Every structure is written in structure tokens, then in C-alpha cells.
C-alpha positions in Angstrom: 0.0 0.0 0.0 1.3 3.4 -1.0 1.3 6.0 1.7 1.0 9.7 0.8 3.6 12.1 2.3 2.5 14.8 4.6 1.4 17.6 2.4 1.3 20.6 4.7 1.9 21.7 8.2 -1.5 22.9 9.6 -0.6 24.4 12.9 2.1 25.1 15.5 1.1 24.9 19.1 3.1 26.9 21.7 2.6 26.4 25.4 2.4 29.8 27.1 2.2 31.0 30.7 0.0 34.1 30.1 -2.4 34.1 27.2 -3.0 37.9 27.4 0.8 38.6 27.4 1.2 36.3 24.4 -1.7 37.9 22.5 -0.1 41.3 23.2 3.0 40.0 21.5 1.5 38.1 18.5 -1.8 40.0 17.9 -0.9 43.5 19.0 2.9 43.5 18.2 3.1 41.3 15.1 -0.4 42.1 13.9 -1.7 38.5 13.6 -5.5 38.0 13.5 -7.3 35.7 15.9 -9.1 33.0 14.1 -10.9 31.9 17.3 -10.3 31.9 21.1 -11.8 29.5 23.6 -10.9 29.7 27.3 -7.1 29.6 27.6 -6.5 28.8 23.9 -6.2 31.3 21.0 -5.7 30.4 17.3 -4.0 33.0 15.2 -3.8 33.2 11.4 -0.3 32.9 9.8 -1.7 32.7 6.2 -0.9 29.0 5.4 -0.6 28.0 9.0 -2.3 28.5 12.4 -0.4 29.5 15.5 -2.1 28.0 18.6 -1.3 29.7 21.9 -2.2 27.3 24.7 -2.2 28.5 28.3 -4.0 25.5 29.8 -2.8 24.7 33.3 -0.6 21.7 33.3 3.1 20.8 33.9 4.3 21.1 30.3 7.1 23.6 29.8 7.1 26.8 27.8 9.7 28.6 25.7 12.2 25.8 25.2 13.7 24.6 21.9 11.3 26.2 19.4 12.4 28.8 16.8 9.7 30.1 14.4 10.9 31.4 11.1 8.4 33.9 9.7 8.9 34.9 6.0 7.8 38.4 5.1 7.8 40.4 1.9 9.7 43.4 3.3 11.7 42.7 6.4 12.7 46.3 7.0 9.1 47.5 6.9 8.1 44.6 9.2 10.9 45.7 11.7 9.6 49.3 11.6 6.0 48.1 12.2 6.8 45.8 15.1 9.0 48.4 16.8 6.3 51.0 16.3 3.9 48.6 18.1 6.2 48.3 21.1 8.1 45.1 20.4 11.9 45.1 21.1 13.8 43.0 18.5 17.2 41.8 19.5 18.8 43.8 16.7 17.9 45.6 13.5 17.6 43.7 10.3 21.0 42.3 9.1 22.3 40.6 6.0 23.5 37.1 6.8 26.4 35.2 5.0 24.0 32.6 3.7 21.9 35.3 1.9 19.1 36.0 4.3 18.2 39.4 5.7 16.5 39.0 9.0 16.0 40.1 12.6 15.1 38.2 15.8 12.4 38.6 18.4 11.7 36.7 21.7 8.1 36.3 22.9 7.0 36.6 26.5 7.6 32.8 27.1 11.1 32.8 25.6 10.2 31.4 22.1 12.5 32.8 19.5 11.2 34.2 16.2 13.4 34.9 13.1 11.7 37.3 10.8 13.3 36.8 7.4 13.0 38.6 4.0 11.3 36.4 1.4 13.4 35.8 -1.7 12.3 37.8 -4.8 10.8 34.7 -6.5 8.5 34.1 -3.5 7.2 37.7 -3.7 6.8 37.8 -7.5 5.4 34.2 -7.8 
């Protein structure tokens, strides 16, 4: 029997301590829209993917090991927008030796986000 490969990643679930603080970062700071929110869980729209912020009380840890890479059309404009909304990136956008232009953010739970400039073919296509 032939098995189909996984076609897409549907969602990323992040364990968070304080849902309102996380919403302040992702909704208010990054400008993501809430798809729905129930109790201590909020689902945000990342275009082709949902970001699930989960603040349910249990013993699972937060902020360890995950780095989200967010591709944007214009990294310098995104940097200006998020700093205007009160977020504090680790540094301004920089050109990397491997060809990326990016900047880093850390959310309230310690998750790291790399915001990277999309290559021209991704923007034009």
C-alpha cells in the first residue's frame, strides 16, 4: 500500500504561561489576527498555517527549543512596524552570510522568532 507524504503543516502549538501577554506580542505586536479563542487557547492566522497559543494549566514547559521562522515580503518594513507597536527586536535587520536578511524577536515565554526577508521569487510568484 502506497502512503501519501504529509502535504502541509497545519498548525504550530506553543505552550504559554500568560495568554494575554502572548496575545499582546503576537496579535498586537506582530499584527496577527485571531481565528478563534476558547478559554485559555487562542488560534492566530499565519496565512498558510495556524499558530495556537495554549495557556491551559498543566506541567508542560514553555519557551524551550522552538524557533519560528516567519517569512515576510519586506523585512525592514516589518521591523519598523513591530517596533512602532512596542516590540523590542534583539537587533535591527541584518544581512547574513547565507543570503538571508532577518531580525530576531523573543516572545514573553522565551520562544525565538526569526523574521526573514522572502526571496524575490517568492514575492513575485
